[in-house]
N, C-alpha and C positions, 0 to 999 in steps of 0.2 A: 698376228696382232689384230688386224682388221677383222679376222674370222672369230675372235673370241668375245664373249660377253662376260662382263665383270659385275659382281654384286659387292659393293663396298659397305661393310656392316660395322655398326658401333652399338654397343649396349651400355646402359648405366644400370647398376645393381645396388642392392642394399649391403653388399659385402663381397668377399672374394670366393665364397664356397657355396655352390648350389647344394652340395651334399649336407652341409650344416644348416640348411634352411634359408640361405640367402636367395633373393628373387630379383628378377629383372624389373626395373621401374620405367625404363624407356628403351625403345629399340628403333633404329633408323637404318635404312638401306638406300644407297645411291647406285643407280644402274648406269653402266658405261658400255657403249657400243661404238665401234669405229672411232675410238679416241675422243668420244664426246659423251657428255652426261645427257642421258635421254629420259630419265625418270627418277622420282624419289618416292620413298615411303617412310612414314614416321608415326609412331604412336606411343603414348604413355601406357604403362601396364600396371594394373593394380596388384601390389605384392601381397595383399591381405595381411600386412604387418606394418608397424610403424617404421618410418625411414630414420635410421640413426642420425643424430644431429650433425656429426662430422660429414656424413654423406650429403645432408641438406646444404651444409656450408660449401662443400666441394661442387655440387651440381646445381645448386639453387632450385632443386626440385623439392617441394614441400608435400606433406601428406595430403593437403587439400588438392594438389594438382593431379593426384592419381586416384582419389577416392571414387570417382565415377568412371575411371578408365576400365577397359576390358581386362579380365584375367588372362594369363598366358594360355590356359586351356582353350579359351575362346578364339584366340588369334593364331595358335600354333599351326593348325593346318594351312592357313593362308601364308604364313611365313615360309613353311616348308615348300609350298608350291612356288612362291616367288623366287626362291633360291635355286630351284632345279635348273640344270643345264647352264649354270653360271660358274665362273671361277670365283671362289669365296675370297674376298680381300678384307683385311683388317689391319689396324695398327697394333701390333702385338697379338697375333692371331691365336697364340696359345691360350690366352684368356677368353677372348670373345667366342671363338668357335667351340672350345671345350665346354664353356658355361652354357652356350646355346644347345649343344648336343645333349647335355644332361637334363636340361629343361624339356627338350623334345621327348626324351625317354620317360621322364617323370610323368608327363601327361599322356603316355601311351602311344606316342608317335614314333616312327622309325628314325634311325640316325640319318643325318644328311650325308650323302656320298658325293664328294666333290673334290676338285683340285683346289689348291690354296695358294695364295700369295700374301706374304707378310710385308707390309710397307716399312716396318722397322728394319727388317733384313735388307730390303731393296734400297732404302734410303742410306743405310750404313755403307752400302757398296757404291752407290752413285754419288754420294756427298761425304767422302771419308774424312773430311776436315772440319765437319760441323761439330760444335762443342757438345750439343745435346740432341738426342733423338726423341725426346718426349714430344708429343704432337704439338703442344703449345709452342715449344722452343723452336722446332724446325719449321713450323708454319711462319713464325716471325722471321726466321733467317731467310726463307725462300719467298717472302712477301705473299704468303697465302692467307687469305682472309679467314679469321676464326673469331667470330663474334662472341660466343660464349663457350669457352673451353669446358669440357666435362658435361656438355649437353649432347646427347646422342646425335641429334639432327645436325648440329653444327660440326661436331667431330667427324661424322661420316662424310659430310661435304668436304671438309678440309682434307680428310684422308684420300678422297677421290681425286682432289686436285694434286695432292702429293704423289699419288700413283702416276698421274699424267705428267707431272714434272720429272719423275724418275725415268719414265719412258722417253721423254724428250731428251733428257741427259744421256741416256743410253744410245739414242740415235745419233747424238752429236759426237760420240767417240769414234776414233779411227778404226777401220776394219780390223787391223792387226790386233788392237786391244780387245775388240769384241771376240775375235777368234780365241785369244788366250783366256778370256773370261768364260766363254761357252764351254771350253774344254773342262773347266773346273766346276761349272754350275750344277752338275748332277749331284754334287756332294752337299748342296744347300738344303736347308730344312724345309723350305716351301718350294712350290713348283715353278720357280723363276726361270728354270732352264727352258721352259716353253717360250718365254719372252725372248731370251737370249738367242734361241734358234730362229725365231721369226725375224728379229732385227738383223741377225747375221745373214739370213737368206735375202732380205731386202737390200742390205748394204752391198752384197756381192753382185747385185744386178746394176748397181749404180757405178758411175765413173767417179772415183774418189780423188779429190785434189790432195796432194801430199803436203798438207800444212804442218804435219808433225815430223820433226827429225827423228831418226831411229837410233837407239843404242842397242847394237846386237839384236835387232829385230823388235825391241821394245819401244813403242812410241813415247816420246817425252815432249813437254811443251816447248815451243820455240820461244826464245827470249831475245827481245831486241833491246839493246842497251842504249841509253841516251848519251850523246856526246855534247849536248847543248849545255852551256854554262850560264846559269841565271845572272842577270845583271844585279849589281849591288845598289843599295839605297842608303841614304844617310839615316843615322839614328835620330828618332824624334825627340829632341832635347826638352821641349816644353810640354806641359799638360795638354795644351790645345792640339799640338801636332800628334800626340799619342792618341787622343780622342778621334781625330780625323782619320788616322791610320786604322784604328780598330773599327770605325764605322764603315770603312770600305769592305771589311770582311763580314761584319754583323750589322744588318740593317736596324736591329733592335738592341744595339749595344748599350749596356749600363755599366758605368765605371764601378770597379770593385775597390773598396777601401783597402789601401796598402799596396795594390798591385803595381801602380806606377812607381812608387818608392822602391819596391823590390827591383823593378827593371833598371832604374837609375843606379842603384847600388851595384848591380851586376855589371852594367855598362862601364862604370868607373873602374871596377876591378879588372875587366878585360883590357881596357885601355892602358892601365898601369901594369898589367901582367902580374897581378898579385893574387893572394889566396884569401878567400873569405868564407864564412859560414853563414847561411841564411835559414833561419827557422821561420816558416810561413804557415800560419794556422789554416785549417780547412776553411774554404770560402774566399781566400785571397786570390785564387787563380794562379797558383804557383807554377804550373807547367808552362803556360803561355808567358808567364812572367819571366821565366829564364830562357825560353825558346827564342823569343823575339830579339832581345839584345844580342844573344850569342850567334844567332843565324845571320843577323846584319853584320856582325863583326867578322864572321867567317867568310861571308860572301865578299866583303871588302878586301880580305887578304887572300882570297882564292885558295883557302885551305879548309879542311873539314873541321867542324866542331865535334867533339866526342861526348856522347851522353851515355852514362852507365846507370842502370837501375837493377832491381833485385830479381824480379821474376819474369818469366815468359809472358804472363798476362799483362804486366806493366809495359813490356817492350811493345807488345801488340797494340796496347792502348795508345802509346806514343805514336807509332807508325800509322795506325789506321784511323785514329780520332784527332789527336792533338796537332800533328804536323800538317794534315790537310787544312785545319783551321789557320795555322800559321801561313800556309800558302795563300789562302783567301785574303788574309790581312796584307801580305806583302805583294799580292798580285803577281806571283811568279810560281814556278814549279821547282822547288829545291830537289836536288838529287839525294835520295835517302838510301842508305845501305844498313843492313842488319848483319852483325857478325857475332857468331857464337863459337864455342869450342868445337873442335873437329868431330867429336863423337855425336854431335847433334845432327850431322848430315848423313845421307844415305850413301853407301858404297854400291854403286850400280853394278860393278862386276860381281860382287858377292850375291846381289839379288839375282842377277842373270844366272849364276851358277845354281841357285836354289830352284829357279824355274825349270831346270832340266830334271829335277827330282820329282818323284811321286810325293805329293804333300802327305804329311804324316797324320794330321788331325783336322777336324772341322775348323778349329781356331786358326791353324796354320794356313789351310786352304783359303779361308775367308780373308785373312790378313793379306795374303798374296794378291787376291782379287782387289781388295781395297787399294793396295799400293799401285797396281796396274792402272786403276782409274786416277789415283792421285798424281801419278807421274805426268798425266796429260793436263794437269791443273797447276802444279806447283812451280813457282819461280825460284824458290829458295832451296828446295830439296831438304828442308829442315823437318826431321822426323817427328818433332813435337807438334807439328801441324796435324798429324794423324790422330784420330780418335779410335783406338783399337781396344780389344778386350784384354784381360789379364794374360790369357794364353797367347794372344796376338803379340803382346809386348815382349814375350820371350823370343818370338821370331824376329821382331824388330831389332832386338839387341844383337842378333847374329849378323845383321847387315849394316851395322854402323860403320862409318868411316873411322879408321884408326891410322896411327903413324905407320903401321905395317901395310896399309892398303897400297896396292901398286896399280898404276895405269898400264894395262896390258898391251895397249897398242898406241901408236902415235896418234894424237887427236882424240883419244878417249875423253868423253865428257866427265867432268868432276865438279859437283855442286860446291864443295868446300873451296876449291881453288878459284871458282868463279866468284864466290862471296868475298874472298880475299882481294881479288882483282877489283871488284866493285867498290870495296871499302877504300881503295886507293884513289878512286875517281869520284868522290861524293862530296856533298856539302855538309850533310849531317850523318854521322856514323853512330848508330844505336847499338849498344852492346850490354852485357850483363856484368855484375861485379866479379863473378868467377873468372870471366875472360880477362878482366883488368888485372886480377891477382896472378893469373897464369902467364901473362904476357912477359913478365920479367924473366921467365925461364926460357923464352924462345930466343934462338940465335938471331933470327930476323924478326925484330919487334913489329907487331901488327898495328899498334895503337899510338906509336910515338910520332906520327906524321901530322897530327892535328895542331891547331893553334890555340885551343882551349878545351877544358874538360869540365863537364857537369857531373857530379856524383849525386844522383837523386836517390831518395830513400837511403841517405848516407849512413844512418845508424845500422842498416842491414849489412854494411860492408864487414862489420865485426862478425856477424853470423856467417857470412860467406867465407871469411878467412878461417873461422873455426871448422866449418863444414869441409873445407878443402883439405885441412890437415887432420880432420877427424878420421879415426879408423874404427870400423865396427865388425865384430865377429858375430855372425848369426849362424846358429847350429843348423837351422833348416836350409839356409842358402848353401852352406858347405855340403850338406848331405845331398842336395839337389845336384851340385856340380860333380861330386864324386859318383853319383848315380849314373852319370852319362857314360862312364867307362865300362861298368858291368863286369862280366867275366867272359871267358871264351865260349861258353855255351849259351850266351844271350845274344840278342840282336843289337846290343849297344856297341860302343866303339871297339872294345877288345874283341867282341865276337865277329867284327867285320875285317879283322886283320888278314884273314885268308884271302880276301879280295885283292890285297896288295902282294900276294904270293910270298909272304914272309914265312920262313921255315917254322915248323911247329915248335922246335926247341926254343926259338927266340920268342915265339908267342907265349909259351909257357913261362919263360923268364919274366916277361913283362907282366903276365898275370900274377906271378908270385910277388913281384915288387909292388903291384897295386894292392894286393891283399894285405901286404905289410903296411902300406899307407893307411888303409882303412882301420886295421887293428890298432896301430899306434895312435891314430886320431881318436878312436872310441875310448882307448885307455885314458887319454888326456882329458876328455870330456867327463868320464866317470870320476877321475881324480878331482876335477874342479867341483863337481856336484857333491862329492863326499866331504870336501873341505868346507862347505857352507851349510851342510845339513843340520849341524848343531846350533847354528845361529837362528834366532827368531823362531825357535821351535814352538813357543807358546803364543806366537802372534796369530790373531784371527785373520789378518789380511792374507790373501792368497799370493799377492805380488810382493817381491822383495828386491831391494837395491842394496848391494854390498860393495864397499870400496875394496879394490884388489890389494891395496897396500897392506892391509892388516891380516891378510891370509897367509903370508910367507910361503908362497908356492915354490915348489922345486923346479927351477928353470930347465933342468936336464930332461924332464918329461916333455916339455914343449920343444926343446931343441931336437929331440928324436923325431918328432912329427915333421919339422922343417927339413931335416936331413933325408927322411924317407921319401918325401915328396920331390925334393930336388934330385935325388937319385933316379926316381921313376921318370921324371920329366926329361932328364938328360938321356936316359936309355931309350925312351920312346922316340925322341927326336932323332937320335942317331940311327936307330933301326929303321924307322919309317923313311928317313932321307935316303938311306942306302938302297932300299928295295923299291921305292915308289918310282924311281927314274926309269926303270925297265918295264913298267906296266903301262899299257896304252888303253885299257878299258875306258868306256865313256864315263863311268861313275867315279873314276879315280880322282879327278880334280875336286869333286864335291866332297868325297870322303876325306881327302887331305885337308880341305878347308875346315871340315868339322873337327878333325884332330888338332889342327893349328889353333882353332878358336878355343877349344876346351883346355888344351895344354897352356895356352896363354892365360886363360882364366885361373888355372891352378897356380901359375907363376905369380899372378896378381895376389891371389889369396895367401900364398905362402909368404909373400913380401909383407902383407898386412899382419899375418900371424907373427912374423918376426918383430914387427914394430910394436904390436900389442903385448906379447909375452916375453920378448927377449931384449927389448930396449927400454931403458928408463931415462926420462928427461926430468929435470928439476921442476919445470913449470908445466905440469899436465895433471889431469885427473883421469883415473881409470876405475871403472866400476862395472859390475855385472848386474843384469836384471833377469829375473826368472819368475815364472808363475807356477806355484806348487801344483796346480791342476794339470800342467803339461810339462813334464820333465822327461827327457832333456829338450823337447821340441821348442820350448819358449826361451831357451838360454841365449842371451845376447850379452856381449861384452863390448864396452865402449871406451875408447881412449880419445880424450879431447884436449888439445893444447890450450894454454892460457896466455901464451906470449905472442899474441897476434899483432901487436903494434909494429914489431919489426917486419913482419910479413907485409903489412899494409904500407909501411913507409918505403920498403924496397920496391913495391909495385908502383907507388906514386912518383918515385924519383924521376923517371924519364918524362912523365906527364908534366911534372912541375917545370922541367927544363924547357918544354915546348911552349908554355904560356900560362895563362891564368887557370886557377883551380877553384871551382865553386862547389861547396858542400851544401846540400839542401835537404830538408825533410820537414814534416809537420811537427815532429817532436824531437828536439835535440837537446833540451835543457830541462833542469828541474830548479825550482826557486832557491833551494839551499845549496845547490852545486851546479853553477852554470856550465862548468867544463866536464861534467860527469861523462857524457858521451864523447866529446872531442878528445878527452884524455885517453879514453879507451881506443880511439882511432889513431892515437899517437901524434895528435896535432899539438903544435906549440901553443901555450896559453897566450902568446902574442898575436895569434891570428884572430882578427875581430869576429865577434858573433853578433849578427844583426837579427833582431826579432821583429816580425811583421804580424800585427794582430788585426783581426777583423773589427768592423765597427761595433760599438757597444750594444747596439740593438740587434745584432746578429743572433744572440742567444736569448731573445725575449721569450721564446717558446720553451725554455728549459727551466727545470726546478730540481733541487736536490733534497731528498728526504733521508734523515738519519733515524732509524728505528731504535729508540733508546731503551726499550724494555726487552730486547733480545737477551738470552742468558749469556754469561761469560763462558766461553768454551773451556777455560781452564778450571772452572768450578762445577761443571756438570759433565756427565758422561757424553761420549760422542753421539750415542743414540738419542739422548734427550735433546742435544743441540740440533741434530738432523731433523727431529720432529718439529722443533720451532722454526727451522729454515723452511721445511716443507709447508707448514701452515702459512708462513708469510708469503711464499710463492703462490700457493693456491688462492689466498685472499686477493693478492695483486692481480693474478690472471683473471679471476672472475669479474673484477671491476673493469680491467682494461680490455677484456674480451680477447685476450691473446696478444699477438704482436710484441712478444716479450723475449728478451735475451736474459738468461741467468748465467752469471759468470762465476766459476769456481777456481780455486787454486789447486785443488786436488781431484784427480780422476776418481779416487776411491770414494770421496764424499759425494761427488756428482752422481756416481752409480747408485749409492745407497739412498740418496735423496729421491732420485727418479724412481727407483724401485718402490719406495714408500708411497710416493704420490700415485703411482700406478695401482698399488695394492688397495688404496683407499677409494679408488674410482671417482674421486671428487672432480677430476678433470677429464672424465671419460668422453666428453663432447669436444675435446681439444686434441689437436695433433701434436704429439711430443716428439721432438727430434733431439737426440743426445749424442754428443761427440763420444766416440769410443763404444757406443752401444747401438746406435742406428748405423746400418751399413752405408758406405759411400764416403767420398772425399769431403773435405771442408766445403768446397764450392757446391757440391751436390746437396749437402745438408742445407746450405744457405738458400739454394734455389727452391728446395722443397718447403722450407720455412716461409719463403716469400709467396709461394703458391696458395697458401691457406691463410685466411684472415684470422681464424681461430687456431693459432699455433704458438708453440713455445719452443725456444732453442736453448739447450743447455750446453755450455762449452767451457773449456779451460783456457790457459794462457794463450795458446796458439790461435785462438779465435779473436783475440783482443785487438789485433792490428790488421789493417788491410781489408777489413770487412766494410763494405759500403752499401747501406740499405736506406737510400733516401726516401723521404715522404712517409706515408702512413704505414708502410710495411713494418716499421719498428717504432714503438712509442714508449717502451719501458725497458730500462736496464736494471737488473738487480745484481748488485755485487755482494756475494755471500760473505767473503772474507777480504780484508785488505791484501793486495797481491804480493805479499812477501814470499820469497823462496823458502822452501822447507829447510829447516836447519839440518835435517837428515840427508838432504840432497848431496851426494858426493862431490858434485861440481862446486856447489856453494861452500862446502866444508873446505875444499882445497883453496878456493879464493880467500876465505876467511883466514886460513892458516898463513897464506902468503902476506896478506895485509898486516896481520899481527906481527910477523917476522920483521916487517918494515916499519914497525912502530905506529901503525894506523889502526883506528877503531873500525872493525869490519861492519858494525851496524851503521854508523853515521857515514862511512865512506863508501859503502857498497849496498848493503841490504836496504836501507831506507831510500836512497835515491833511485835504486832499481824499482822498488815498489811504487814510488811516487810516479815514475815514468810510466809504468804499466797502468796506474790509475788514470793518468792523463789520456793514455791511448784508449782505455776502456770508455771513458767519458766521450772521447772523440768520435765514437761510433754512433752516438745518439743524435746529434744535430749535424746534418750534412749540407743543409741549405738554410737560408734565412727564413723560409716558410715552415720548417719542420717544428714539431712540438714533441717534447719528450720529458719523462721523469726519470731521474737517476736515483735509485734507492740503495742505501748502504745498510747492510744488516750487521756490520761489525762495529761494536760499541767503542773499540779502541780509537776510532776517529774523533771521538769527543772526550774519552777518559784519559788518553795518553798525551803527553806533551808534544809528541811528534804529529798528532792529528792535524794540527794547523798546516803542516807541510803539504798534506794532501789537498786541503781546501784551497790553499794559495796557488796550487798548480793548475787549477781549472778557472775558466772565466768567472767573472763576478755575477753570479746568478743567485736567486733566493735559496737560502738553506734553512730547512725547518727540521726541528727535532720533534718527533712524534712517537706516540705509543703505536703498537700494531693496530689497535682498534681505531685510533684517530687517523692512522695512515690510510685506512680504507675510506674514511670520510673525506680526507684531504684529496685522495685520488678521485673520488666521486665528484667532488666540487670542481676539481681541476678539469675533468673531462666534460662536465656540464658547461663550464665557462670557456 
């Protein structure tokens, strides 16, 4: 380590491809020796071509900055000389090194011969629980100064500090972990094995303190549990007492309109042990508004309060951000526990078994290394803390805790059991909606020992219940699972049966049974596809959704698939159990574990197959989705229940017996139907709904524009309508200079609109991010959108909620269509059919309130603080031409609403931005 010299390099370029004429515009090198930065080099480079606008926006490097800079031909020899005899380090080395090598060759210089280290690869290993490994994100996470991201000098310096942080983290790991890492480090893509060897040599010379307990030789973090019980405090009954309490936690505390009233209402419900619904608008301070009265109530009774929310992100936000604020206010340390479903936790025994194997792929090796480091950090053992690749996720799924997990020795450590124990001795228990719904099926209830429960993001309990009972058949997932068994002449599971000394005749029997499984499965899939080929033959759309009800499928074909799989699984279990007991080879337990895992997966899949194809319930929707461009690969069949009220009420029954129940969210009502969401939750209309609104001046920075000369989609072709939408988007973006969300109700229309805008090149200076078109998760698209000021984000319904972009990062929302569900949506069709049977109007009782709720949620993304400014633009004329249009306008705060032509909209935006 001390013997090596590092050159940390970063380059900024006009684009991604040297071969296509892109050039370097800035190059920086930071030199490290003996774990210290000893020198730096930085220069602009004249690319002899204009710098694209989006690169100028990203790097803040303008043409004027490089016009007098040297060309690469002039500095190439110096660069090559500086980098000699150094280990080449970069953040994403594949880009920087390969681009630099091509430039060296282009100007007639030899390729650089050097060892390499990639700080992306290194950081993923040393900090496996970090959300993002983009330099800007991980620098923030690790408190590394990065003044101007995407400037080579600042990026190179930040990368150098990141390298030193990674080395520091490696040195802090226990010797045994480093030994296990070093053994696998030769499979890494860059030469990090050099560092692992140096650190290993250094650590072996030191006397190591045994700070880490071992699980079968694997170091894990020592966890000390607190037995201190915080003292209780009285509830601050007056406004003055509340202010005094908040000022203890926040020196610059400003009272939020409605927050104290929310606290009082919850306090009264707790004392009376009643049930209430609280709708609190963005800006109220909802989370602290419910945390403070419930925490005081729980501490007084020496019983935990239970808080359930929807996503892992929201759980982390509560535990890492909001509850520490609560502790500051209360002047105490509340004991907090997180509890999730069993499958979230690692099965240490299964992981230990896999460590005995030779890893199969780079992804698997890399994930094993990440987990070894993570085990020295994690207190929860929650696998969702890990940031692993797609291939790594497949490995993670093999080491999840299940009901079949066994503690092999007395005293074996188990994260899940520890989480359960901790949940029994806490003041605040944070869990998710899925856990609440599943608890009713447990013999020993895990959530019934509290004194009150908060259901935050209450409307999402509906989706959690639907997801829990939803069953999905995916052709590709099934093919992947079946592919694990192979045949006797492969190195898959069937091919490894000889290791268990199973007679050849029995191996052949199992192979024959498995071939029968594959054949019956393929026949069933072909039958489904042939049943729908005549439908929508003339449709231009490549994607189709078809309700299963109308297909009149022959159930015997699907029953034969279930029978063949059940026969195969029973035979495999019987034969393997009989012969494995007499085999003592080292690999036997791991091979048996693989068989056990994949047979269990087949059992789960055949159970889902049975529910989808062989069971019919009165209150459910079943449909298939397929893309004509990928048959059968894209085939997906979904079964979704519609009777979730019973599921929710059964889950809530023991919680209601334990104490008060508080339902809360930002959007729980619509003006025309106050009980729209609460009725779906199965709540009695007698349960009071309290609405807490922000101060009237909170939305002073907002304005709504209705474009009244947009064509009526029912009177023009879809192409003409999309052209008008594209023009409105382009005009808006050019005035607002980006920072714009465009919200669609249809993925097909989104795709066609984005394609048209890209074809025109009218927004070529802007970064366009489109859901379903740009790769990456919703959160990744959002992060990318925030990174560029000149950016536009196109999304559908799933983007409308839970997206928080405060400040100038978002200034315009364009709603292309009022967010009604498609009448062709099989789920909507089934709901409408059930409502009609019950004598209710599907439009007024479901379609309209659902759309109004989505409209509220869409608007709610625009103004996230009282200092935000934003324009909400509606391109759908129905908001003014239809009688129900007023329902949408009444659902949002009282802000200026202006009806404008497209031409005047541009002028209105220009005036608005100027003022």
